[in-house]
C-alpha positions in Angstrom: -24.0 -34.6 -47.1 -22.2 -37.0 -44.6 -23.6 -37.3 -41.2 -20.0 -36.6 -40.0 -19.7 -33.4 -41.9 -23.2 -32.1 -40.7 -21.9 -33.1 -37.3 -18.3 -30.9 -37.9 -21.1 -27.7 -39.1 -22.6 -27.8 -36.1 -19.6 -28.2 -34.0 -18.4 -25.0 -35.3 -21.2 -22.9 -35.4 -22.3 -20.6 -32.3 -25.9 -22.6 -31.9 -27.1 -23.0 -28.4 -27.4 -26.7 -27.6 -24.6 -27.9 -29.8 -24.5 -31.1 -28.4 -28.2 -31.8 -27.9 -28.5 -30.9 -31.7 -26.2 -32.9 -32.7 -28.4 -35.9 -30.6 -31.0 -35.0 -32.2 -30.2 -35.6 -36.1 -31.9 -38.5 -37.3 -31.7 -39.6 -41.2 -34.8 -39.2 -43.1 -36.1 -39.8 -46.9 -36.1 -36.5 -49.0 -39.0 -36.4 -51.4 -38.9 -33.7 -54.3 -41.8 -33.7 -56.8 -42.1 -33.3 -60.3 -45.1 -32.8 -62.2 -46.0 -34.9 -64.9 -48.8 -36.5 -67.2 -49.9 -39.8 -65.0 -50.4 -41.5 -68.5 -46.1 -41.4 -68.7 -45.7 -43.4 -64.7 -45.5 -47.0 -64.5 -48.4 -48.6 -62.6 -47.5 -49.1 -59.1 -44.8 -46.2 -58.9 -44.8 -43.4 -56.3 -46.4 -40.4 -56.8 -48.0 -37.5 -54.9 -51.2 -36.0 -56.2 -53.6 -37.5 -59.8 -55.1 -40.9 -59.1 -53.6 -43.9 -57.5 -53.0 -47.5 -58.2 -55.2 -49.9 -56.3 -55.8 -53.3 -55.7 -58.8 -54.0 -56.8 -60.6 -55.2 -53.5 -59.7 -51.4 -52.0 -62.5 -49.3 -50.7 -61.9 -45.6 -50.7 -62.0 -44.2 -47.5 -64.4 -41.7 -46.1 -65.7 -40.4 -42.8 -68.7 -38.4 -41.7 -67.4 -34.8 -40.5 -68.7 -34.5 -37.5 -70.3 -30.6 -37.8 -72.1 -31.6 -40.9 -73.0 -35.1 -40.2 -72.1 -35.6 -44.0 -70.1 -38.4 -45.3 -66.8 -37.2 -47.3 -64.6 -39.1 -49.7 -60.9 -38.4 -48.6 -58.6 -37.1 -50.7 -55.7 -38.9 -52.6 -52.6 -37.4 -51.0 -49.8 -39.8 -52.2 -48.8 -43.1 -52.8 -45.1 -44.7 -51.8 -44.3 -47.8 -53.4 -41.9 -49.2 -50.7 -39.5 -51.1 -53.2 -37.9 -48.0 -54.4 -36.7 -47.0 -50.8 -35.0 -50.3 -50.0 -31.1 -48.7 -50.2 -31.9 -45.9 -47.7 -30.7 -47.6 -44.3 -33.4 -45.6 -42.3 -36.4 -47.5 -44.7 -35.9 -51.0 -42.7 -38.6 -49.8 -39.9 -40.5 -50.1 -43.4 -41.8 -53.0 -44.9 -39.8 -54.1 -47.9 -42.5 -54.4 -50.2 -46.3 -53.4 -51.0 -47.7 -49.4 -51.6 -48.6 -47.2 -48.2 -51.3 -45.3 -49.9 -52.4 -41.7 -47.6 -55.6 -40.1 -47.7 -56.8 -36.7 -46.5 -60.0 -34.6 -46.2 -59.0 -31.4 -48.3 -62.1 -30.1 -47.9 -62.6 -29.6 -44.3 -58.7 -29.3 -43.6 -58.7 -30.5 -40.1 -56.2 -29.7 -37.7 -56.0 -33.1 -35.7 -56.2 -30.9 -32.7 -59.7 -32.7 -32.1 -60.2 -36.5 -30.9 -63.6 -36.0 -33.2 -60.6 -35.7 -36.1 -60.2 -39.4 -35.9 -61.1 -40.5 -39.4 -60.3 -37.7 -41.5 -57.0 -38.8 -42.9 -55.8 -42.7 -43.6 -52.8 -44.4 -44.3 -53.5 -47.7 -45.6 -50.6 -50.8 -46.4 -51.2 -52.6 -49.4 -48.2 -55.6 -49.2 -47.2 -57.1 -52.3 -45.6 -56.4 -55.4 -48.0 -54.3 -57.2 -49.4 -56.9 -60.0 -53.1 -56.6 -59.3 -52.7 -53.1 -58.8 -55.0 -50.6 -61.6 -55.4 -46.9 -61.8 -58.5 -45.9 -60.4 -60.5 -42.6 -61.2 -61.7 -40.6 -58.4 -64.8 -40.7 -56.4 -67.0 -38.3 -57.5 -67.0 -34.9 -56.3 -63.6 -34.4 -55.4 -61.2 -32.2 -57.1 -58.0 -33.7 -59.0 -54.7 -32.9 -58.4 -51.5 -32.9 -60.3 -49.8 -35.7 -60.4 -45.8 -36.1 -59.6 -43.3 -38.1 -59.8 -41.5 -38.6 -56.6 -37.7 -38.2 -56.8 -36.1 -39.7 -53.0 -32.6 -38.6 -51.8 -31.0 -39.4 -48.3 -32.0 -36.7 -46.2 -30.8 -35.5 -42.3 -33.1 -33.6 -40.0 -32.6 -32.3 -36.5 -35.2 -31.2 -33.8 -36.4 -27.6 -34.4 -37.8 -27.3 -31.0 -33.9 -27.5 -29.9 -33.1 -24.3 -31.5 -33.7 -20.3 -29.9 -35.6 -18.5 -32.3 -34.3 -15.4 -30.3 -30.8 -16.0 -31.3 -30.0 -19.3 -33.6 -32.4 -18.4 -36.2 -30.6 -16.9 -39.0 -27.7 -19.4 -38.2 -30.4 -22.4 -38.2 -31.8 -21.4 -41.7 -27.6 -21.4 -43.1 -27.1 -24.5 -41.4 -30.1 -26.0 -42.7 -29.0 -24.7 -46.4 -25.8 -26.1 -45.8 -26.8 -29.7 -45.1 -29.1 -29.2 -47.9 -32.0 -30.5 -45.6 -34.5 -28.4 -47.9 -35.3 -29.8 -51.3 -34.2 -28.1 -54.4 -37.8 -26.9 -55.3 -38.1 -25.4 -51.9 -40.7 -28.0 -50.6 -40.1 -30.0 -47.6 -41.5 -33.6 -48.2 -39.5 -36.3 -46.3 -40.6 -39.6 -44.5 -39.0 -40.7 -41.4 -36.9 -38.4 -39.1 -37.8 -35.6 -37.6 -40.4 -33.2 -38.4 -40.0 -29.7 -40.0 -42.2 -28.0 -37.1 -43.9 -24.9 -38.3 -45.2 -24.2 -34.7 -44.4 -26.6 -32.0 -43.3 -30.6 -31.4 -46.3 -32.6 -32.0 -45.1 -36.4 -30.4 -47.1 -34.9 -27.3 -50.4 -33.9 -29.0 -50.7 -37.4 -31.0 -50.2 -39.1 -27.3 -53.3 -37.0 -26.1 -56.0 -36.6 -28.8 -55.7 -40.3 -29.5 -56.9 -40.6 -25.8 -59.5 -38.2 -26.2 -58.0 -35.4 -24.8 -59.0 -32.3 -26.7 -55.6 -30.2 -27.7 -56.9 -27.3 -29.6 -56.0 -24.7 -26.4 -54.1 -25.0 -23.4 -57.1 -26.7 -20.9 -56.3 -30.3 -22.3 -52.4 -30.4 -21.8 -53.4 -29.0 -17.6 -55.3 -32.3 -16.9 -54.0 -35.1 -14.4 -55.0 -37.4 -17.5 -52.6 -35.5 -19.4 -49.6 -35.3 -17.2 -50.5 -39.4 -16.7 -50.0 -40.0 -20.8 -46.9 -37.3 -21.4 -44.5 -40.6 -20.9 -46.1 -42.0 -23.8 -45.1 -39.2 -26.4 -41.9 -40.3 -27.3 -43.5 -43.8 -28.6 -44.5 -41.5 -32.3 -42.9 -41.0 -35.1 -42.8 -39.2 -37.8 -44.1 -41.0 -40.9 -44.2 -38.6 -43.6 -44.4 -34.6 -44.3 -46.4 -33.4 -46.7 -45.3 -29.6 -47.1 -47.5 -26.7 -49.3 -46.4 -27.5 -53.0 -47.6 -25.7 -56.3 -46.7 -28.9 -58.1 -49.5 -31.1 -57.0 -51.4 -28.2 -56.4 -51.5 -27.9 -52.6 -52.1 -25.2 -50.2 -52.2 -26.2 -46.1 -53.2 -23.3 -44.8 -51.1 -20.9 -44.7 -47.8 -22.3 -46.1 -48.4 -24.8 -43.6 -47.4 -28.6 -43.9 -49.3 -32.0 -42.9 -47.7 -34.4 -40.8 -48.8 -38.8 -40.8 -47.7 -40.0 -37.5 -47.2 -43.6 -36.1 -46.6 -45.3 -33.0 -43.1 -47.2 -32.5 -44.8 -50.3 -31.8 -47.3 -49.5 -34.8 -44.5 -49.2 -37.6 -42.8 -52.4 -36.0 -45.8 -54.5 -36.5 -47.1 -53.1 -39.7 -50.1 -51.6 -38.5 -50.9 -48.3 -40.7 -54.7 -48.0 -39.1 -54.6 -46.0 -36.4 -52.0 -43.3 -38.1 -52.6 -39.5 -37.1 -52.0 -36.6 -39.1 -51.7 -33.2 -37.9 -51.8 -30.0 -39.6 -49.4 -26.7 -38.8 -49.6 -23.2 -40.6 -47.8 -20.0 -39.7 
């Protein structure tokens, strides 16, 4: 569906804040999953779950869980071959080739509201065309998930926080279904664009927690330091949203999602070292 058609649908609706909703529309790259045998997948192809295809020098990421002091290897979430996204207009903010790898500690399932969660999720960029990649088994003790082929499509996303939950909910759901903003397998994976939030916007959380402010309750938000940092919230952009999905075998809390966020300046510089993950669920 074209951008113009989506705008027409919104303008014909009785939604509140229609003008703001239209202005919030952002293109995204929708991702649907198909469970396959990993042996049938070419080396370097995009996937979620299973095992990754890695360069020989790649060191598997791990972190030390603060509550136990024990080191944990991070679970493999996805690899994205960036050359497969080149035809999508919004992909111009990404490198044109190379691999993006996403990892997360699925054992402890950190929420991303605590500065101590740093290191529990990683995004790693490997430039190149994939000639040196090789399939790598998981580190010991990690539980394998099902390998899934990824199918990419043009998507459009609105900012959920603009909708009034008391008045707009039913019509919002109908609108989202109309513009096919939900993948055919009922999962909502996508790159770039707006996040499909379950609770609230996350940009301010990313800015505060990465500056050392705990966001698990209201205390941190009410400090003078938090007020000083508010202006920087807008620099955070969604990189990847990963939904609960039975194909790879993921359930994030209670039908939740994990969101990898990145600063706009880091994205422009192809610096993926400081992405931040937040988990939301019902």
